[in-house]
Residue frames relative to the residue before (quaternion, step in Angstrom):
aa qw qx qy qz dx dy dz
M 1.0000 0.0000 0.0000 0.0000 0.00 0.00 0.00
P 0.4105 -0.7081 0.5060 0.2721 3.62 -0.86 0.83
L 0.2577 -0.7500 0.5876 0.1608 3.50 -1.10 0.67
L 0.4196 -0.6970 0.5214 0.2575 3.60 -1.17 0.47
F 0.0720 0.7922 -0.6040 0.0491 3.56 -0.80 0.95
T 0.1705 0.8495 -0.4857 0.1152 3.54 1.17 0.67
S 0.7904 0.2923 -0.1726 0.5098 3.55 0.98 -0.71
L 0.5887 0.5959 -0.3665 0.4051 3.58 1.24 -0.11
F 0.7801 0.2763 -0.1009 0.5522 3.57 1.11 -0.68
S 0.0560 0.7649 -0.6414 0.0191 3.54 -1.10 0.74
G 0.4851 -0.6902 0.4600 0.2770 3.51 -1.02 0.70
A 0.6148 -0.5053 0.4320 0.4244 3.54 -1.28 0.13
P 0.6416 -0.5447 0.3492 0.4120 3.58 -1.10 0.57
G 0.8296 0.1867 -0.1642 0.5000 3.53 -0.82 1.03
G 0.7134 0.4284 -0.2627 0.4884 3.57 1.18 -0.17
P 0.6356 -0.5338 0.3855 0.4030 3.60 -1.26 0.22
P 0.5773 -0.5907 0.4310 0.3634 3.55 -1.12 0.48
P 0.5223 -0.6352 0.4331 0.3690 3.64 -0.94 0.60
E 0.5766 -0.5746 0.4388 0.3805 3.59 -1.17 0.44
P 0.4352 -0.6684 0.5244 0.2982 3.61 -0.96 0.83
P 0.6096 -0.5621 0.4051 0.3853 3.57 -1.19 0.41
A 0.6294 -0.5382 0.3856 0.4069 3.55 -1.16 0.44
P 0.5210 -0.6396 0.4526 0.3387 3.59 -1.03 0.66
D 0.6053 -0.5635 0.4219 0.3718 3.50 -1.21 0.56
P 0.4391 -0.6814 0.4969 0.3099 3.59 -0.92 0.71
D 0.5394 -0.5715 0.4923 0.3742 3.55 -1.25 0.43
P 0.6326 -0.5352 0.3841 0.4073 3.58 -1.16 0.46
A 0.4338 -0.7102 0.4973 0.2452 3.55 -1.10 0.72
F 0.6397 0.4202 -0.3746 0.5233 3.54 0.81 1.10
T 0.6003 -0.5605 0.4231 0.3827 3.54 -1.26 0.34
W 0.1017 0.8205 -0.5476 0.1287 3.52 -0.55 1.23
T 0.6129 0.5907 -0.3470 0.3937 3.60 1.22 -0.01
D 0.4569 0.6707 -0.4725 0.3437 3.63 1.16 -0.10
G 0.8446 0.1099 -0.1150 0.5112 3.53 -0.75 1.14
L 0.4670 0.6759 -0.4543 0.3444 3.62 1.23 0.20
A 0.1807 -0.8215 0.5356 0.0748 3.55 -0.20 1.29
F 0.8081 0.0502 0.0227 0.5865 3.57 0.96 -0.89
R 0.0954 0.7444 -0.6602 0.0313 3.51 -1.13 0.82
F 0.0029 -0.7997 0.5988 -0.0442 3.53 -0.59 1.16
D 0.0406 -0.7879 0.6135 -0.0349 3.56 -0.70 1.15
A 0.4259 -0.7354 0.4608 0.2558 3.61 -0.63 1.08
G 0.6536 0.4937 -0.3203 0.4758 3.59 1.26 -0.21
D 0.7637 0.3252 -0.1758 0.5293 3.60 1.18 0.10
G 0.8852 0.0377 -0.0452 0.4614 3.51 -0.74 1.10
V 0.4119 0.6639 -0.5144 0.3534 3.58 0.87 0.92
F 0.0904 -0.8438 0.5279 -0.0339 3.51 -0.58 1.25
G 0.5052 -0.6967 0.4472 0.2435 3.54 -1.08 0.84
A 0.8755 -0.1961 0.0754 0.4351 3.53 -1.29 -0.40
D 0.7287 0.4204 -0.2633 0.4722 3.54 1.01 -0.73
G 0.5168 -0.6873 0.3911 0.3279 3.62 1.26 0.04
V 0.7432 0.3655 -0.2132 0.5183 3.58 1.29 -0.04
T 0.6613 0.4728 -0.3091 0.4935 3.63 1.13 -0.47
P 0.5058 -0.6576 0.4550 0.3235 3.60 -0.80 0.96
A 0.4877 -0.6853 0.4691 0.2691 3.53 -0.94 0.95
A 0.2530 -0.7223 0.6234 0.1602 3.54 -1.18 0.70
D 0.7105 -0.4602 0.3045 0.4367 3.56 -1.27 0.36
G 0.8037 0.2409 -0.2153 0.4997 3.58 -0.78 1.10
D 0.5405 0.6304 -0.4186 0.3678 3.62 1.16 -0.05
P 0.4664 -0.6225 0.5456 0.3119 3.57 -1.11 0.68
V 0.3383 -0.7730 0.5100 0.1670 3.57 -0.95 0.83
A 0.1874 -0.7874 0.5776 0.1063 3.61 -0.67 1.08
R 0.8168 0.0513 -0.0344 0.5736 3.64 1.04 -0.47
W 0.0924 -0.7650 0.6359 0.0425 3.53 -1.05 0.87
R 0.4108 -0.7598 0.4555 0.2156 3.54 -0.50 1.20
N 0.2578 -0.7556 0.5846 0.1440 3.58 -0.94 0.91
R 0.2607 -0.7726 0.5671 0.1160 3.52 -0.98 1.00
G 0.5653 0.5580 -0.3988 0.4582 3.56 1.26 0.25
T 0.7316 -0.4271 0.3069 0.4337 3.58 -1.25 -0.39
G 0.6251 0.5685 -0.3351 0.4169 3.59 1.19 -0.38
A 0.6856 -0.4836 0.3570 0.4107 3.53 -1.35 -0.16
D 0.6248 -0.5102 0.4190 0.4168 3.57 -1.27 0.17
A 0.4355 -0.6373 0.5446 0.3281 3.60 -1.26 0.29
V 0.0273 -0.7991 0.5996 -0.0350 3.55 -0.83 1.04
Q 0.0847 -0.7388 0.6634 0.0828 3.49 -1.43 0.33
G 0.2277 -0.8160 0.5227 0.0949 3.53 -0.46 1.24
D 0.6487 0.4914 -0.3133 0.4894 3.59 1.22 -0.34
P 0.3725 -0.7556 0.4760 0.2525 3.66 -0.36 1.11
A 0.6380 0.5530 -0.3367 0.4169 3.61 1.05 -0.60
R 0.7333 0.4174 -0.2110 0.4935 3.58 1.22 -0.50
R 0.4665 0.7072 -0.4340 0.3065 3.61 1.25 0.08
P 0.4504 -0.6455 0.5446 0.2896 3.58 -1.00 0.85
V 0.4087 -0.7199 0.5190 0.2130 3.54 -1.26 0.46
F 0.3795 -0.7047 0.5596 0.2149 3.59 -1.08 0.87
R 0.0046 -0.7870 0.6165 -0.0235 3.56 -0.91 0.97
S 0.3002 -0.7961 0.5074 0.1369 3.56 -1.08 0.74
G 0.6773 0.5610 -0.2849 0.3813 3.61 1.17 -0.14
A 0.1434 0.8185 -0.5418 0.1263 3.59 0.86 0.88
P 0.6490 -0.5326 0.3822 0.3862 3.60 -1.19 0.41
D 0.7055 0.4416 -0.2631 0.4880 3.55 1.13 -0.71
G 0.5744 -0.6056 0.3714 0.4067 3.60 1.28 0.10
R 0.6163 0.5331 -0.3441 0.4664 3.59 1.27 -0.01
P 0.5442 -0.5985 0.4645 0.3605 3.59 -1.23 0.42
Y 0.1311 -0.7758 0.6119 0.0813 3.51 -1.36 0.25
I 0.4016 -0.6550 0.5712 0.2888 3.55 -1.34 0.17
A 0.1891 -0.7988 0.5683 0.0558 3.58 -0.71 1.13
C 0.0051 -0.7739 0.6333 -0.0072 3.53 -1.07 0.85
H 0.1322 -0.7599 0.6304 0.0872 3.53 -1.23 0.54
H 0.4772 -0.7253 0.4028 0.2897 3.55 -0.68 1.14
D 0.5969 0.5870 -0.3753 0.3979 3.62 1.08 -0.59
Q 0.7211 0.3969 -0.2298 0.5193 3.57 1.18 -0.53
N 0.3327 -0.7859 0.4659 0.2338 3.57 1.34 0.04
Q 0.2018 0.7922 -0.5364 0.2095 3.54 0.91 1.00
H 0.2135 0.7562 -0.5783 0.2194 3.51 -0.77 1.14
F 0.4270 -0.6322 0.5565 0.3291 3.56 -1.37 -0.03
E 0.6196 -0.5419 0.4185 0.3838 3.52 -1.29 0.40
D 0.7215 -0.4882 0.2924 0.3946 3.53 -1.29 0.49
L 0.3668 -0.6987 0.5805 0.2010 3.53 -1.22 0.77
A 0.4682 -0.6740 0.4949 0.2857 3.57 -1.08 0.68
F 0.3759 0.6714 -0.5257 0.3627 3.52 0.40 1.37
A 0.1815 -0.8445 0.5029 0.0298 3.56 -0.32 1.34
Q 0.1427 -0.7357 0.6548 0.0981 3.48 -1.47 0.35
P 0.4458 -0.6938 0.4890 0.2843 3.66 -0.94 0.76
A 0.5751 -0.5885 0.4460 0.3522 3.55 -1.33 0.24
G 0.7075 0.5309 -0.3380 0.3215 3.47 -1.39 0.15
F 0.6375 -0.5611 0.4099 0.3327 3.48 -1.35 0.55
L 0.7949 0.3171 -0.1136 0.5046 3.55 1.00 -0.91
S 0.6448 0.4765 -0.3486 0.4854 3.56 1.00 0.72
L 0.1144 0.7708 -0.6159 0.1157 3.55 -1.09 0.77
A 0.2856 -0.6954 0.6168 0.2331 3.58 -1.11 0.64
P 0.4496 -0.7131 0.4648 0.2707 3.59 -0.60 1.13
F 0.0622 0.7755 -0.6258 0.0562 3.53 -1.15 0.67
T 0.2147 -0.7478 0.6188 0.1086 3.54 -1.36 0.35
V 0.0959 -0.7923 0.6024 0.0159 3.58 -0.90 0.97
F 0.0443 -0.7352 0.6744 0.0529 3.49 -1.20 0.75
A 0.0571 0.8090 -0.5820 0.0597 3.60 -0.83 0.88
V 0.1606 -0.7234 0.6630 0.1068 3.52 -1.21 0.73
T 0.1575 0.8095 -0.5336 0.1873 3.53 -0.48 1.19
D 0.2641 -0.6616 0.6626 0.2311 3.49 -1.43 0.32
A 0.1571 -0.7788 0.5998 0.0953 3.60 -0.61 1.07
V 0.0749 0.8580 -0.4936 0.1205 3.53 0.06 1.31
G 0.5705 0.6692 -0.3436 0.3296 3.61 1.20 0.04
A 0.8094 -0.2803 0.2121 0.4705 3.53 -1.31 -0.41
T 0.4099 -0.7336 0.5022 0.2039 3.53 -1.11 0.82
D 0.6600 0.5205 -0.3200 0.4371 3.60 1.15 -0.19
R 0.6514 0.4838 -0.3099 0.4955 3.56 1.25 0.30
F 0.3674 -0.6869 0.5712 0.2586 3.57 -1.37 -0.02
P 0.0665 -0.8566 0.5102 0.0390 3.62 0.39 1.18
A 0.1961 -0.8439 0.4963 0.0545 3.54 -0.36 1.27
L 0.3588 -0.6655 0.6083 0.2415 3.50 -1.17 0.76
L 0.7891 0.0610 -0.0066 0.6111 3.63 0.98 -0.83
G 0.1291 0.8189 -0.5501 0.1007 3.60 -1.00 0.64
A 0.3934 -0.6899 0.5615 0.2324 3.52 -1.36 -0.24
P 0.5884 -0.5920 0.4055 0.3726 3.58 -1.16 0.55
A 0.7016 -0.4938 0.3441 0.3814 3.52 -1.29 0.50
P 0.6483 0.5265 -0.3370 0.4347 3.66 0.87 -0.77
N 0.6990 0.4366 -0.2700 0.4978 3.59 1.19 -0.44
G 0.5332 -0.6880 0.3832 0.3090 3.60 1.17 0.31
G 0.5703 -0.5884 0.3916 0.4185 3.60 1.11 0.47
K 0.0145 0.8742 -0.4853 -0.0002 3.55 1.09 0.77
M 0.8126 -0.0119 0.0275 0.5821 3.59 0.87 -0.84
G 0.1740 0.7890 -0.5814 0.0961 3.54 -0.99 0.72
V 0.1433 -0.7221 0.6670 0.1142 3.51 -1.30 0.55
Y 0.0518 -0.8543 0.5161 -0.0326 3.57 -0.39 1.23
F 0.1119 -0.7462 0.6444 0.1243 3.55 -1.24 0.42
R 0.1675 -0.7384 0.6407 0.1270 3.49 -1.20 0.70
A 0.6269 -0.5823 0.3749 0.3570 3.54 -1.13 0.61
P 0.6923 -0.4971 0.3066 0.4238 3.62 -1.17 0.46
A 0.6353 0.5300 -0.3655 0.4264 3.62 0.96 -0.63
G 0.6962 0.4141 -0.2550 0.5281 3.58 1.16 -0.62
A 0.1774 -0.8614 0.4671 0.0915 3.53 1.31 -0.42
Q 0.5336 0.6140 -0.4232 0.3990 3.64 0.74 0.91
I 0.1484 -0.6938 0.6916 0.1355 3.47 -1.34 0.56
H 0.1070 -0.7808 0.6119 0.0663 3.60 -0.98 0.79
V 0.0242 -0.7730 0.6336 0.0217 3.54 -1.02 0.81
V 0.0707 0.7919 -0.5988 0.0967 3.60 -0.58 1.09
K 0.6828 -0.2563 -0.6585 0.1856 2.10 -1.40 1.91
P 0.4623 -0.1616 -0.8518 0.1859 1.80 -1.45 1.96
A 0.5031 -0.6418 0.4891 0.3094 3.54 -1.28 0.33
L 0.1388 0.8000 -0.5597 0.1661 3.57 -0.35 1.26
R 0.0734 -0.7458 0.6555 0.0938 3.52 -1.30 0.39
L 0.0517 0.8660 -0.4663 0.1733 3.49 -0.28 1.35
G 0.9346 0.1502 -0.0193 0.3218 3.45 -1.42 0.48
N 0.4393 -0.6593 0.5391 0.2859 3.52 -1.36 0.26
L 0.3584 -0.7338 0.5449 0.1904 3.48 -1.11 0.78
T 0.1897 -0.6983 0.6648 0.1856 3.47 -1.33 0.47
S 0.2648 -0.7848 0.5437 0.1355 3.59 -1.15 0.22
P 0.4840 -0.3377 -0.7737 0.2305 1.59 -0.89 2.34
Q 0.1566 -0.7959 0.5812 0.0645 3.56 -1.15 0.29
L 0.3515 -0.7042 0.5893 0.1825 3.52 -1.39 0.46
L 0.0784 -0.7848 0.6145 0.0175 3.54 -0.92 1.01
M 0.0805 -0.7400 0.6648 0.0629 3.50 -1.22 0.74
A 0.0119 0.7851 -0.6185 0.0315 3.60 -0.77 1.01
A 0.0377 -0.7878 0.6148 -0.0089 3.56 -0.68 1.12
V 0.1060 -0.7718 0.6270 -0.0017 3.53 -0.82 1.15
G 0.7016 0.3836 -0.3109 0.5137 3.57 -0.47 1.22
R 0.7722 0.1200 -0.1393 0.6082 3.60 1.28 0.14
N 0.2996 -0.7248 0.5764 0.2296 3.58 -1.19 0.37
A 0.7668 -0.3893 0.2523 0.4437 3.56 -1.36 0.01
A 0.6567 0.5098 -0.3009 0.4672 3.57 1.14 -0.62
G 0.5228 -0.6478 0.3960 0.3876 3.59 1.27 -0.21
T 0.4065 0.7029 -0.4869 0.3219 3.61 1.22 0.24
T 0.0913 -0.8328 0.5459 -0.0131 3.55 -0.80 1.09
D 0.4730 0.6440 -0.4762 0.3672 3.60 1.21 0.11
Q 0.7959 0.1636 -0.1855 0.5526 3.55 -1.17 0.65
P 0.0237 -0.8756 0.4788 0.0595 3.61 0.74 0.93
F 0.5603 0.5982 -0.4084 0.4018 3.58 1.14 -0.42
A 0.7669 0.3782 -0.1839 0.4849 3.58 1.14 -0.55
R 0.6199 0.5050 -0.3627 0.4786 3.59 1.14 0.54
F 0.1724 0.7828 -0.5865 0.1164 3.56 -0.86 0.86
W 0.0899 -0.7808 0.6174 -0.0335 3.54 -1.21 0.73
I 0.0279 -0.8120 0.5813 -0.0445 3.52 -0.79 1.07
R 0.0491 -0.7822 0.6210 -0.0121 3.55 -0.95 0.98
Q 0.0989 -0.7669 0.6320 0.0525 3.58 -1.14 0.69
N 0.8478 -0.0423 -0.0352 0.5275 3.54 -0.86 1.10
R 0.7101 -0.5103 0.2269 0.4288 3.51 0.92 1.16
A 0.6348 0.4964 -0.3456 0.4807 3.56 1.19 0.37
G 0.5435 -0.6210 0.4538 0.3361 3.56 -1.06 0.72
L 0.1551 -0.8048 0.5691 0.0665 3.61 -0.80 0.98
F 0.7999 -0.1419 0.1492 0.5637 3.56 0.83 -0.97
T 0.0800 0.7679 -0.6344 0.0393 3.54 -1.15 0.69
D 0.1060 0.7966 -0.5876 0.0950 3.56 -0.96 0.71
A 0.3439 -0.7392 0.5448 0.1962 3.55 -1.33 0.27
S 0.6980 0.3541 -0.2715 0.5602 3.53 1.16 0.54
Q 0.1226 -0.8157 0.5642 0.0363 3.54 -1.20 0.43
S 0.2246 -0.6937 0.6375 0.2489 3.54 -1.33 0.03
S 0.0180 0.8074 -0.5880 0.0443 3.57 -1.07 0.62
N 0.6403 -0.4872 0.4058 0.4336 3.52 -1.32 -0.08
L 0.3968 -0.7426 0.4759 0.2542 3.57 -0.57 1.07
D 0.7380 0.4089 -0.2455 0.4774 3.58 1.04 -0.53
S 0.2664 0.7914 -0.5151 0.1932 3.56 1.21 0.37
S 0.1576 -0.7774 0.6033 0.0821 3.59 -0.97 0.88
A 0.6733 -0.5051 0.3513 0.4100 3.52 -1.27 0.36
I 0.1946 -0.7484 0.6169 0.1462 3.53 -1.24 0.52
A 0.3236 -0.7505 0.5399 0.2014 3.59 -0.95 0.82
A 0.7825 0.1053 -0.0609 0.6106 3.60 1.29 -0.34
T 0.3632 -0.7370 0.5438 0.1711 3.49 -1.25 0.60
E 0.4215 -0.7003 0.5130 0.2622 3.61 -0.82 0.93
F 0.2283 -0.7772 0.5790 0.0925 3.57 -0.95 0.88
L 0.8286 0.0271 -0.1331 0.5432 3.56 -0.56 1.34
R 0.7649 0.1618 -0.2372 0.5766 3.54 0.97 0.85
N 0.0937 -0.7356 0.6636 0.0984 3.53 -1.39 0.22
T 0.1988 -0.8258 0.5181 0.1011 3.57 -0.09 1.28
G 0.5114 0.6069 -0.4338 0.4267 3.59 1.29 0.14
A 0.5736 0.5730 -0.3921 0.4347 3.61 1.20 -0.23
S 0.5994 -0.6035 0.3979 0.3438 3.55 -1.12 0.81
T 0.7439 0.3926 -0.2313 0.4889 3.62 1.04 -0.63
G 0.6557 -0.5223 0.3058 0.4514 3.62 1.22 0.30
G 0.3080 -0.8313 0.4401 0.1429 3.58 1.18 -0.33
A 0.3924 0.7260 -0.5011 0.2606 3.62 1.13 0.34
F 0.5219 -0.6413 0.4664 0.3145 3.54 -0.98 0.89
D 0.0669 -0.7853 0.6155 0.0034 3.55 -1.07 0.78
G 0.6451 0.5004 -0.3488 0.4602 3.60 -0.20 1.24
H 0.5651 -0.5775 0.4657 0.3610 3.51 -1.26 -0.50
L 0.1427 -0.7721 0.6167 0.0555 3.53 -0.92 0.99
H 0.2211 -0.7885 0.5660 0.0950 3.58 -0.66 1.17
E 0.8048 -0.1058 0.1377 0.5676 3.57 0.84 -0.95
L 0.0139 0.7891 -0.6141 0.0008 3.58 -1.09 0.67
L 0.0572 -0.7591 0.6479 0.0280 3.54 -1.08 0.87
L 0.0726 -0.7877 0.6118 -0.0032 3.56 -0.91 1.00
Y 0.1066 -0.7932 0.5984 0.0378 3.54 -0.65 1.16
D 0.3716 -0.7342 0.5155 0.2389 3.58 -1.07 0.70
R 0.6947 0.3525 -0.2698 0.5660 3.55 1.11 0.73
T 0.5022 -0.5753 0.5167 0.3872 3.54 -1.32 -0.11
L 0.3458 -0.7408 0.5543 0.1561 3.52 -1.29 0.56
D 0.4992 -0.6199 0.4937 0.3504 3.60 -1.15 0.41
D 0.7174 -0.4592 0.3106 0.4219 3.56 -1.26 0.28
A 0.6748 0.5298 -0.3047 0.4138 3.52 0.81 -1.06
T 0.6807 0.4725 -0.2866 0.4808 3.57 0.94 -0.89
T 0.6165 0.5515 -0.3377 0.4491 3.58 0.98 -0.88
F 0.7289 0.4397 -0.2535 0.4595 3.58 0.72 -1.05
A 0.6301 0.5275 -0.3454 0.4532 3.59 1.05 -0.64
I 0.6389 0.5033 -0.3273 0.4810 3.59 0.99 -0.79
E 0.6262 0.5334 -0.3288 0.4639 3.60 0.96 -0.81
D 0.6676 0.4970 -0.3105 0.4593 3.57 0.85 -0.96
W 0.6584 0.5330 -0.2921 0.4440 3.55 0.95 -0.95
L 0.6877 0.4667 -0.2802 0.4803 3.57 0.93 -0.90
T 0.6075 0.5517 -0.3422 0.4577 3.56 1.11 -0.72
A 0.6807 0.4715 -0.2943 0.4771 3.59 0.90 -0.85
R 0.6391 0.5479 -0.3326 0.4252 3.59 0.95 -0.87
H 0.8047 0.3115 -0.1325 0.4877 3.53 0.92 -0.94
G 0.4968 -0.7066 0.4049 0.3000 3.54 1.20 0.34
L 0.3402 0.7413 -0.5125 0.2684 3.59 1.00 0.76
A 0.5625 -0.6033 0.4544 0.3365 3.54 -1.19 0.55
């Protein structure tokens, strides 16, 4: 996969730019089954016209998806996240600030209606949660009419919280940057019956939370699409606030071996401890 280094490298005066380093290899295991969305800030981030690679500080109109779903786009220039190249791990990232409601348009990822129904899914994300502590900045979410049916939230280190809705949880301390895995539809033991009541969360390759029951909005209705980098069902608007380096969204649960292998691969890619 090609990586973007448009703002990280420049040639000597009058000479050609140096060759960028070789792209990272894909993992040496099967990891694409059920991969609906994969967004990597080092690959396929495009500026205002949606086709020119973004430079440092450019608003992002399109972010190429390496899964089976569509690309992430934002047609409103005022709401476009910003491409940045100066991450602590040397890789670029997508920056959002909740006051500007920067986000991408909805992803074609659905959830059924009702208190006792859920389509299982698994999320991996590498992020710096650096924003306001009085909000619920969502990576994924649902519109207000749907009661915040689904969301994966991060709070800044000072607030030190992860939120996953549906199920409704508030968990753990964040490091910066950090890796989160959230599986909805299975628990740590691998139990997948009654998928609405199984969930498992890991942070930086360590078990954080697992349970076989949940609380949720009783009036949750079905969603036909999932908001990306916000959840307007949250009382504070749910706009993401921070830096997103990479996100993978599977439309299923994964076995332990695949889960841990993806975590190891992302940890190595992003220089996490």
